[in-house]
N, C-alpha and C positions, 0 to 999 in steps of 0.2 A: 503493500499500499504504501502509498506517493503523497507526504503530509505538504499539503497549501500552506497551513497555519499552525501554529502550535502555541498554545497558551498555558505557563505553566502558573499552576497555586496550591498554595499550602494550605490544608485543614489548621484549623486552629478553635478553639470552642472559648465562650467565657460563662461559665459558672453552667455551660453545656449544652448555650445557645452556641452553634456552629456558627462564626465567620468565617469564613474561608477567605484568602488575600491571593489577588493577582501579584504575582511577582515579576514575570516576564512575559513576551509576547505583546504588552500592549506600549508603545511607546508615550501616547499622549493624547487629549481627546482636544477637538476646537475651542477656541474659547479662550478670551486673556484673562479672568479670571476663573475661579474655582466654581462660585454660583454659573456664570457662562458654560461652563462645561457640566454640568449636571444639569442645564438648562436644554443644552445641546442633545445630550441622550433623552430627556426626556418630549422632547419636543420637534427633533429634525429625523435623529437616527436612532433607533433605539433596540438597532440588531446585537449588539454586543450584551445588553442586559438580557436580555432573552434568550442568547446562544448561553449563558453562563449559570442563569439564573433560575430557570425551566427546564421539564423534562426534555431529552434524556437524559442533558448533561448535570443539569440543576435539580435542584428541587424546594418546596415550596418550603418547607422548614427549615429554610437556612440563609442564610446573608453571604454576598460575597463583594469583598472588599475591592475595588481598583486602585491599583498604586500610580500615580501620576506627579509629574514634577509639582513644587508648589508654586505656586505665581508669587506667594509675601517674601521676600528674599529673607522674612528671620525667623520660615519654616526649615526643619529636618526634612520634612516628605512632604507627600500633598495626599488626598484619598476621596474618593467617591464614594456612600452605601449603595449599594446594589441591591435592589431587593423584588419579588414577585410580584409587586403593583408597577414600581417607580424604581427611580431612583433618589437617593433624602438626602438631606442638606446634612443629618448628624445622627452620631449614635454612642453613644457613652460605653456599652459593650464590645463593640466592633473596634472604636477608638482603641482599647484594649487589647484584643485581637492582632491591630496592625502594630501597635507599638511590641509588642511582644514578639512578630514575625520579624519585622523591621532586626531586633537586636540578637534573637537567635538562628538567625541563616549568616550573620554577621555582615549585612548591608549597610547597616550603621554600628560602628565599634562600642561596643558592651561594655562600661566602667562600674566597676563593680569596687561599692553595693550595692552604688546608686548611678542610675544613669535617669536624666533628664529632657525628652523629647517636646519640639514643640511641631504640634501636628494639623496643619492646615486641611480643613474641611471647609463644605460650600460654607455654612452655617459661621464659620469662623477658624481661630485659631484657640486649639485646645494643648494644654499641656498634660505631658502623662510624666509623671514621675515614679520609677520604676524601682525595685526593687530586686537586684540581681545576686546571685550565687552559684559561684561554680559552674557560667557558663548558661544558665537559665534564668529567666525571668521567676522570680518567686510571688511577688503583687506589684499591683500598678494602681496607684489612684490617679485621678484626673484634675484639674484647675478646671471647669466646665465654664464654656459660654455665659454671657448674661441669661438667667432667668428671669419672666415675667409674668405676672396676671395681665390676660387680658379682659377678663370679665367672670365676675363672681355671680353663684344662686341664678344661674340662666336656667330654663326650662328645653326641654324638649319632648316629643311626643314619639313613642313605638306602638305597634300593637299589641308587642305580647305583654310588656312591663308597664303599659301607661307611659303615664309624665314623668321625668327621670331629671332631678334636677343636678347639672353639672357646672364642672367651673373651667371655663377656658383660657392652659395659659400655656406658656411657653418656655422650653426647656432645649431647644436644639430643633424639635419641630414641633409643630402647635398640636396641642392634646386637650380630646374634651376626658376631662378628672371625676371620678364617679366613686362618691364615699358610700360602700353596699351597705351602708347602714336602714339604707332607705328601699332596699332590695328585698327579694328572698334567698340571698345565697350568698357564699363565701369566699373569699379569694384563698379558695384552698382546692389540692387536686379534685376530690370528689365531686366539684363544684365544674369542672370544666366547661363542661359540654354547654352551661347555662353562662359563662361567663363568655365561651365565645360568641355563642349566640348575640347577648345582650351587646359586646362590644360591635362587632357586625353593624348592628340597625343603631346603633347610638353614635357610631360616628358617619354611617349614614345621615341619620338624624340631625344631625351638631349642622355640617356642612351645608346641608338645605339649608337649615335656619339663621346662621351664622358666617359674614363676611369679613376673614380676618385676614392680617396682611402684615408682615415683618415692618417696622418702622424704617431700617436701615435696607433690605435688602426686599425688595420689591416681590420679585417670583415665589418667596416662600408665604402662602397665599392660602392653604387650607390647614384642615386637621388632619392630620397622619394616620392618628390611632386613639382609641378611647384606651384611656387605662384604668382600672379600679384599687381604689385604696379601703384599709380596712386599721381601724383602731382596734389594736389588742389590749386585752387586759393589763399588759405592763408597759405602756405606752407606746411601745413597735409601733412604724406602719409599715404594715403584708401591703404588698401592691401585687401587680397581675397586668400586663399590660398584652393587649388583645394585638394581633396583624391579619392583616387579607392573605388569603380569601377568607381565614378563620382560624387560627393559632395562638394562641398562647406562647411568651414569651418565656423561656426556662433561665435566662437573666434575673436580674433583680432591676435593670432597663437605669440605665446610668441618666437619659435625656427624660424620661418619664419621673426617674425622682427628683431631678432638676426642677419642673414643672410639679410637681408635686411639693416640694419646698417653697417655692413663692407662692403659693395657694395657701400654704397653712402660717406662713407668715405675712399674707395680703390678710385672714383669719385673726391675726393675733394669737394665735397657735404653737409658732418657731419662735423659744427667744434666745436662740444662738446664735 
């Protein structure tokens, strides 16, 4: 068999959420900014995203991160998050996957015990602080891009759950944040089916009811996910993000956690 095109993908995961990384085979995507590159994929040529994210080569239960040269000269690398529905401007879990891939493959030299990377996504620069030992990434923490609340205490209408109160917030993408105490299920594995059904319905209803747009990046202009939050007895907020076409995020969800924190702060429930 003669190969016409070869892509090299590295299998990486963050808390079980698969975030493969395209390491070679694609040099760059047209666009002067990372946002323009994302828009090119979403609006002009979607063939690469479909090639790596959908069957038979991909699967809807994973993300593929496309490495591209950064546009910001202060960044160490650039990447675009590709999922089954579209290219997304940011993902915390996938930033961790990208940092791990860059360091453990030697694309960027690892400094033990700590390496700091500036990674450019379409939504902005994220700083990855990586704890390193014996050539491996042991732990990654992120300094995320600014999160903010768009609107609190909004209501959407769904067929199965009736009226649902949502908070619209940005944490790298826009979210419909839903606290589950108003519903008949919890953020638990036993309720995965209900979480997925409700998440898809609430996201659709929220996009139909509300127009959103990032104040500095106009092309970030829709609600990407519905994420559920549950206050536990010990004060912890347990979350579950739902993704198209109907699955849950295995990771805690970095951008969703940022969005929820912005909601809690706006409510006066986050004091640090």
